N, C-alpha and C positions, 0 to 999 in steps of 0.2 A: 692645431697649428697656429691659428690666429690668436687664441688665448695665450699660448706660450710666448709668442712674439710680443704681444701687448704687455704681458707681465714683465718680460725682460726690459722693455722700454720704460715701464713704470719704475723699475728698480735702478736702472743705470743711466737713463737719459732725461727723464722728465723731472725737472727740478722745481716745479711750481709748488710752493708751500701748501697750497690748497689740496694737493694730492697726497700729502703725507698722511699715513694711516689708512689709505685706501687699499683694499684687496679686491681683485677681480674675481667674480664668482662664476660668470658664464658669458659666452659670446655666441650669439645666434646669427648666422649669415644667411642671406637669401641664396637661392640656388645659383643665381648668376654672379654671386659674390660682389654685387654692386652696392649692397646695403647690409648693415649689421646692427645688432642691438647688443650693447655692452652693459652688463649688469655688474654692480659692485657693492661692496659693503664698506663700512667705515668703522674704525676702532672706537671712535667717539660717538657713534650712533647716528640716527636719522637727522639730527639737528645740523650736522655738518655736510649733509648730502648736497644741498644747493650750492655751497661753495666748491665742493668737489666737481660738480657738473660744470660750473664756470671754469674751473681749472682744465677740465677735459676739453671744453669748447675752445679755450685759448690755445691749447696744444693740438687741436684737431688736424690742422694742416701738416704739422710735423708727424703726427701719428699716421695719417693717410699716406704721406710720401714714403716714410720709412717702412711701413707695412707693405706697400706696393712693391718696393724695391726688394725687401727681404723674402717675399713670397713669389716674386716674379709675376705679379698680376698685370694684366693689360690695362684694366681700369682700376683706379683707386676707389675703394668703397666709401660711402657716406655712413656715418654712425649716429645712432641715438644712444645716449647715456642715461641709465636709470638706476636708482638705488634699489638694492635687493634687501628686503627686510627679513629674509629667511634666517641668516645667521643671528641677527639680533633677537628674533622671536625664539629661536632655539635656545639661546643663552638664557632668556627670561623663563622659559619652561623648565630648563634645567635648574635654575635658581629656585623656582617654586617647588619642584620635586625635592630638592635638598632641604628646604624649610619644612616641608611636610614630614619627611623622614626624621628630621631632628626633633619634631614635636612628639613623634610616636615613641 
């Protein structure tokens, strides 16, 4: 539910250019929903992750307020934002496998 709402916000509401090319990969919330960890990937790779984190930090108040409203939460959660290297690593492994097959 949180991932869906955040993804919708990213698509329609957050206009920060630092968040262009960002895809949310997972959201983990604490049991009391007061804290969450948002993991994301970036189309341009790890090098753009620090700027994306700054973009998320800049929009954090907006995100918290709108998430609390959309989900009917009593307390708005605090978030940590971190880059998820998984998709980037998977793409690299896929590329290496294609190169290996092409050589055979």
